[in-house]
N, C-alpha and C positions, 0 to 999 in steps of 0.2 A: 646492557643495563636492563634489569628486570623491574617491572612495575607491578605492585600489588594492587589488584582491582578490588578484591573483597577478602577480608580476613576471616569472616564467619559466614556460615549459611544459616538460613532460617527454615523452620518447618511451617508449612501451611496446612491446616486441616483439609481433608479431601473434599468436603462439601464446598468450602471456599475456593479451593483450587479449581474445581469443576466450574464454579460460577465465573471465576475470572477468565478461564479458558473460553467459555461460551461468550462472555462479554467481548473478549478480544476478537473472536470470529465474527460476531455481530457488527462490531465497529469496522472491521476490514470489509465486510460485505457492503455496509452503508457507504464507505469511502469509494468502493468500486462503482456502486450504483450512481453516486454523485458525479463521478468522472464520466460515466456513460451519458448521464443527463446533460452535463455541460457540453460534451461532444455533439450531442443531438441538437442543442441550441445553436452551437457554432455552425453546424451544417445547415440548419434551417436559415440562419442569418447570412449564409454565404461566406462565412469566414473560414475559408479552406486554403491550404497551401498546396501548390503544385510543385513537384520536384521530379527530376528525371530518375529513372531506375538506377543509373550509374552513380549518381550522387547519393542516393539512398544507400546503396551497397557500400560506398566509400565510408559512409558514416558509421558503419559497424566495424 
């Protein structure tokens, strides 16, 4: 059974496209930095998990 996701495409002017692309990159960077900041807070607060190497490998 086929599913139609989009029936038409749209065109975006190059300037707007570049702006949206840069905005997306910026948001991804900010998200990454927030995750690092949260990890640092957890480490400082002693909120760490200890797991054996074998269990870690099994998880993959």
